[in-house]
C-alpha positions, 0 to 999 in steps of 0.5 A: 500500500502506498500513501501520497500525502498532502500538506494538511494531514502531514502537518496536523499529524506531526504537530499531534505527535501521531505522524510516525504512528500513522507512517507505520500503516503503508508500505510506502509514503510519498510526498510530492515536491509541491507539498514538501515546498509548501511545508518547508516554506512555513515561517516556523523553523521548529514546525514538526512537519518541516523538521520531519521533511528535513530528516535524511530518511524523509528525503527519499520519500519526495517524489516528482508528480506528473503534469496536472491534467486539464481535468484536475486543473479545472478544479482550481485546487492548490499546487499540493492537492493537484500534485497529490491527485496527479501522482496518485492517479499515476500509481496503481494501488496508491491512496491519496491522503487529503483533507480538503473537500474539493480535492477529495471530490476531484480524486473521487471523480477520477476513481482514486482511493482517498483517505484523510487524517480521520481515516488514517486514525481509524486504520491505525486503531483497526491495525492496533497501532493506536489504542484510542481514536478518541485520544488521537482525535483530541490530539489532532484537534489540539494541533489545530484541525477543526472537526465538528462535534457531529463528525467527531462523534461519527468517527468515535462510533466508527471506532467503537468508542 
């Protein structure tokens, strides 16, 4: 299984201390250069996602994306989202990791597998990498990801909590 990450999931998972846990799920993790540039260009040198990307072992994960198709370009997404979708579309068995709703809709319209930060937490619970989705949700909310109370309750129910 290959995950192609967008910036938002990487940033929130790194800030919440859950990134390494989630990275144990796939066989391969890819970060398009456009996403890496977005993360590295933040003003905070101590940002956990930026630090993670600067590590030697993380550099091997950076990947060129194919040219964005006219279909994807028509959605008006950011460079990172477009790169994630384009790269995922070029790789059999890859899953796009996107939180942005428009980007998720675009990827779904192309028939791509898509998950987001919350889906990764559910996978981590199912695989035994985390014990509690509720605690993980608290961590990502504290890290800055807005999730409605209704959606939090839905994810907790899906996790059996």
